[in-house]
C-alpha positions in Angstrom: -22.4 14.6 3.9 -18.9 13.1 4.2 -15.6 14.3 5.7 -12.2 13.8 6.0 -11.9 12.5 10.0 -9.0 13.3 12.2 -6.9 10.5 12.9 -7.0 8.9 16.6 -3.7 8.3 19.2 -4.6 4.8 19.6 -3.7 2.1 17.5 -1.8 3.7 14.3 0.6 2.0 12.6 2.6 4.7 11.3 2.3 7.0 14.6 0.6 10.0 13.2 -0.3 11.8 16.2 -3.9 13.1 17.5 -5.3 15.7 15.2 -4.1 14.8 11.9 -5.9 14.7 9.1 -6.4 10.9 7.6 -4.8 12.1 4.1 -1.5 13.3 5.8 -0.9 10.0 6.7 1.2 8.2 4.0 1.8 4.2 3.5 5.2 3.9 4.9 8.1 2.2 2.4 8.6 3.5 -1.1 5.0 1.5 -2.7 2.7 4.4 -3.4 -0.6 2.5 -4.6 -2.2 5.9 -5.6 0.3 5.6 -8.4 0.4 2.3 -9.5 -0.8 2.0 -13.1 -0.8 5.7 -13.9 2.8 5.9 -15.7 2.4 7.4 -19.6 4.6 7.1 -22.3 4.5 11.4 -22.1 6.0 11.6 -18.8 9.5 10.8 -17.9 9.5 7.5 -15.7 11.4 7.9 -12.3 11.9 4.7 -10.4 12.1 4.6 -6.8 15.2 2.4 -5.0 12.9 0.0 -4.5 11.6 -0.2 -8.3 15.5 -0.1 -9.3 16.0 -3.1 -7.5 13.3 -5.0 -9.4 14.8 -3.8 -12.5 18.3 -4.9 -11.7 16.7 -8.5 -11.4 14.9 -8.3 -14.4 17.6 -7.2 -16.6 20.2 -9.6 -15.0 18.0 -12.5 -15.5 17.4 -11.3 -19.3 20.9 -11.4 -19.8 22.3 -8.1 -19.7 24.8 -6.8 -19.5 26.2 -9.8 -21.8 22.9 -9.7 -24.3 21.2 -6.3 -25.1 17.8 -6.1 -23.7 15.4 -3.9 -26.2 13.4 -3.1 -22.7 12.6 0.8 -21.9 12.4 2.2 -18.3 8.5 2.7 -18.8 7.8 -1.1 -20.1 9.9 -2.2 -17.1 7.6 0.2 -14.6 4.4 -1.6 -16.2 5.8 -4.9 -15.2 6.6 -4.1 -11.6 3.1 -2.2 -11.0 1.5 -5.2 -12.5 3.3 -7.4 -9.8 3.0 -4.9 -6.9 -0.7 -4.5 -7.8 -1.4 -8.3 -7.8 0.3 -9.2 -4.8 -1.2 -5.9 -3.2 -4.6 -7.2 -4.1 -4.1 -10.6 -2.4 -1.9 -8.8 0.4 -0.6 -11.5 3.2 -2.1 -11.5 6.6 1.5 -10.2 8.0 1.1 -7.0 6.1 -1.9 -6.1 8.4 -2.0 -2.3 9.5 -4.4 -0.1 11.9 -5.7 3.3 11.6 -8.1 5.3 14.0 -10.2 8.2 13.4 -12.5 10.6 15.2 -16.3 10.5 14.8 -18.2 13.5 14.5 -21.8 14.0 16.0 -24.5 13.3 13.3 -22.1 12.0 10.6 -22.0 8.7 9.7 -20.1 8.8 6.5 -16.2 9.6 6.4 -13.6 9.8 3.3 -10.9 7.3 3.6 -7.7 7.1 1.5 -7.8 4.5 -1.5 -4.8 2.4 0.4 -6.8 1.6 3.4 -10.1 0.5 1.8 -8.2 -1.5 -1.2 -7.8 -4.2 1.5 -10.1 -3.5 4.2 -10.5 -6.3 6.8 -12.6 -4.9 9.7 -14.0 -1.8 11.4 -14.3 -2.0 15.2 -16.9 0.9 15.7 -18.6 1.5 19.5 -16.7 2.9 22.2 -17.8 0.4 24.7 -15.9 -2.5 22.7 -12.8 -0.8 23.4 -12.7 0.6 26.8 -15.6 -2.2 28.3 -17.5 0.9 30.7 -18.5 0.2 34.3 -22.2 -0.7 33.4 -24.2 -3.6 34.0 -23.2 -6.8 32.2 -24.8 -7.8 29.0 -24.6 -10.9 27.4 -22.4 -10.3 24.7 -20.1 -8.7 27.5 -20.0 -11.7 29.3 -18.8 -13.7 26.0 -16.2 -10.6 25.3 -14.6 -10.6 28.8 -14.7 -14.7 29.3 -13.3 -15.6 25.9 -11.1 -12.5 24.4 -9.6 -10.7 27.9 -9.6 -14.0 30.2 -7.9 -15.7 27.5 -9.6 -18.9 27.4 -10.7 -18.8 23.9 -7.8 -21.5 22.8 -8.9 -23.4 25.9 -10.0 -27.5 24.5 -11.3 -25.6 21.1 -10.9 -27.2 17.8 -10.4 -25.4 14.3 -14.0 -25.9 13.6 -15.3 -25.0 17.2 -13.5 -21.6 17.2 -15.0 -20.6 13.7 -18.3 -21.7 15.0 -17.8 -19.5 18.0 -16.4 -16.4 16.0 -19.5 -16.7 13.8 -21.8 -16.6 16.8 -20.0 -13.8 18.6 -20.3 -11.6 15.2 -24.3 -12.4 15.0 -24.6 -11.7 18.4 -23.2 -8.0 18.3 -25.3 -7.3 15.4 -28.3 -8.2 17.1 -27.4 -6.4 20.6 -26.0 -3.3 18.8 -23.1 -3.4 20.9 -21.0 -3.4 17.7 -21.7 -0.9 15.1 -21.4 -2.1 11.1 -20.0 -0.5 8.1 -20.2 -0.7 4.3 -17.5 0.9 1.5 -19.3 3.2 -0.9 -17.4 3.8 -4.2 -13.9 2.4 -2.5 -13.7 5.9 -0.9 -16.0 6.3 2.0 -16.6 4.6 5.0 -20.2 4.5 6.1 -20.6 3.6 9.9 -23.9 2.9 11.5 -25.7 3.4 13.8 -24.7 7.5 13.1 -22.8 8.8 15.9 -25.0 10.6 18.6 -21.7 12.4 19.8 -18.5 13.3 18.7 -14.8 11.9 19.3 -15.5 8.5 19.5 -12.7 6.2 18.2 -13.1 4.2 15.0 -10.5 1.5 14.7 -10.1 0.7 11.0 -7.9 -2.8 10.4 -6.1 -3.3 7.0 -3.7 -4.8 4.5 -0.9 -2.9 3.2 2.7 -3.5 1.5 5.4 -1.9 3.1 8.6 -2.1 1.0 10.6 -1.5 4.2 9.4 -4.3 5.9 8.3 -6.7 3.1 8.9 -10.4 3.4 11.9 -11.6 1.4 9.5 -14.5 0.2 7.1 -11.6 -1.0 9.7 -9.7 -2.3 11.1 -12.2 -4.7 7.4 -12.8 -5.5 7.6 -9.5 -6.9 10.7 -10.4 -8.6 9.5 -13.3 -10.4 6.0 -11.8 -11.6 7.6 -8.4 -13.1 10.4 -10.7 -14.5 7.6 -13.2 -16.0 6.0 -9.7 -17.2 8.8 -8.4 -18.7 9.5 -11.4 -20.5 6.1 -11.4 -22.5 6.7 -7.4 -23.2 10.5 -8.6 -24.8 8.5 -11.8 -26.4 6.6 -9.1 -28.5 9.3 -6.8 -29.1 11.4 -9.8 -30.6 9.0 -11.6 -32.1 8.7 -8.8 -35.1 11.2 -10.1 -36.6 12.3 -13.9 -36.1 15.9 -13.4 -37.8 18.1 -10.4 -38.0 20.3 -10.3 -41.3 23.9 -10.8 -40.7 26.7 -13.5 -41.6 26.1 -17.0 -41.9 22.9 -16.5 -42.1 22.1 -14.1 -39.5 20.7 -14.3 -35.8 17.5 -16.1 -34.5 15.5 -14.1 -32.1 13.7 -15.9 -29.0 10.5 -14.2 -29.0 8.1 -17.2 -29.5 10.3 -18.7 -26.4 9.9 -15.7 -24.0 6.2 -15.4 -24.6 5.8 -19.3 -23.8 8.1 -19.0 -21.0 5.9 -15.7 -19.7 2.9 -17.4 -19.7 3.8 -20.6 -18.2 5.6 -18.4 -15.6 2.8 -16.3 -15.0 0.0 -19.7 -14.3 2.8 -20.5 -11.9 3.2 -17.7 -9.5 -0.8 -17.6 -9.7 -1.7 -20.6 -8.1 1.5 -20.4 -5.6 -0.2 -16.8 -4.7 -3.6 -18.5 -3.8 -2.1 -21.3 -2.5 0.9 -19.8 -0.3 0.8 -16.5 0.3 -2.9 -15.2 0.5 -4.6 -16.7 3.8 -7.8 -19.0 3.8 -10.8 -16.8 3.1 -13.0 -15.8 6.6 -16.5 -15.7 7.0 -18.5 -12.9 8.0 -22.3 -11.9 8.8 -23.8 -8.9 8.3 
């Protein structure tokens, strides 16, 4: 059994009040991940204001309006979608978002939007980790209070010791059962363990999602340059069909081959930049 859970009133990046279905929450900005790479030639191509900005960048860098650029809105849209998809798949740490939902007794499988599950980072499940109830102290609670609530975590700690501590704490949470575990099923369902015995427990979901309204200029420029590189490859294929156009003085020489070479080189540089500068180092997790 799986359900579309209701959102909670704690920790929501998008400020949705308690009681709304999680599918009523929409990402802020004009980047709608569900529509990426879904455009067809049979449908009219509509560009958002954000996409129009990227389109203007592409056309300007290709010489328009001084030089004619033989690209349709559909072709530019596919280039933009590829660039956004690339960055979204390696979304930087500063794009972190939070969402909460309420559990239902006896149900441990919940349907969540794809934009949440695509870049899911962590799920905090078990109410006692949020509120620390008034009960007898456990070993894990001692760790939690000492290193997280009293801000002793970074005193005289090296990065290596910090990582080892994180791994140790995570193992301890799994063993002691204070922190629930989770799985992703078919990139559509979140499955949590143990099965909630009572309803209205809070589950905090941490994920990363691009917001065009708050996107850092460096990341926006990455999308512009990546879309431009893809567009160069498309334009190179178009112009490469005819190397020379007939005309006075021997005709005009087209630069299709040059554009395709530039496209391949620029995409390779941008891929390396994405992995070395934008994406944070890989983390370690034990389940």
